[in-house]
C-alpha positions in Angstrom: 253.7 139.1 201.0 256.9 140.1 199.2 258.3 141.8 202.2 259.1 138.5 204.0 260.1 136.6 200.8 263.8 136.4 201.7 263.1 135.0 205.1 260.5 132.5 204.0 262.8 131.2 201.2 265.6 130.4 203.7 263.4 128.5 206.1 260.6 127.0 204.0 261.7 123.4 203.6 264.9 121.5 203.6 266.0 120.1 200.3 267.7 116.7 200.0 271.4 116.7 199.8 272.4 115.7 196.2 275.3 113.8 197.5 273.2 111.8 199.9 274.5 108.2 200.3 271.0 106.7 200.7 270.3 107.4 197.1 273.2 105.2 196.0 272.6 102.4 198.4 269.9 100.8 196.3 271.8 101.3 193.0 273.0 98.0 191.6 275.3 97.4 188.7 273.2 96.8 185.6 273.4 93.2 184.4 275.1 92.7 181.0 272.8 91.4 178.4 274.2 87.9 177.7 272.6 85.1 175.9 273.0 81.7 177.7 275.8 83.3 179.7 278.2 83.8 176.7 280.0 86.9 175.6 279.6 88.3 172.1 282.9 86.7 171.0 281.8 83.3 172.2 278.4 83.6 170.5 280.2 84.5 167.2 282.4 81.4 167.3 279.4 79.2 168.0 277.5 80.8 165.1 280.5 80.5 162.8 280.9 76.8 163.5 277.1 76.2 163.0 277.4 77.9 159.7 280.3 75.8 158.6 278.5 72.6 159.7 275.4 73.5 157.7 277.4 74.4 154.6 279.4 71.1 154.8 276.3 69.0 155.3 274.5 70.9 152.5 277.3 70.2 150.0 277.4 66.5 151.1 273.6 66.2 150.6 273.9 67.7 147.1 276.7 65.2 146.3 274.6 62.3 147.6 271.6 63.2 145.6 273.8 63.7 142.5 272.8 67.4 142.0 276.4 68.3 141.8 279.4 66.2 141.0 282.8 66.5 142.7 285.6 67.3 140.3 287.5 64.1 140.8 
């Protein structure tokens, strides 16, 4: 059994080539995780403008309901 180990190890089976091109044919570039097709900077600008609009509308509502008074 151990006498023919060297010969059987050389001709047992053929391993796949690690640099085989077929492995990389099906590889696709991973898709970037974007929300509504916008980048992170664009989402930040939209979120900042929404925050400003809510803050301005909130102050206006407080003035209308006379919870605060503008310093005029």
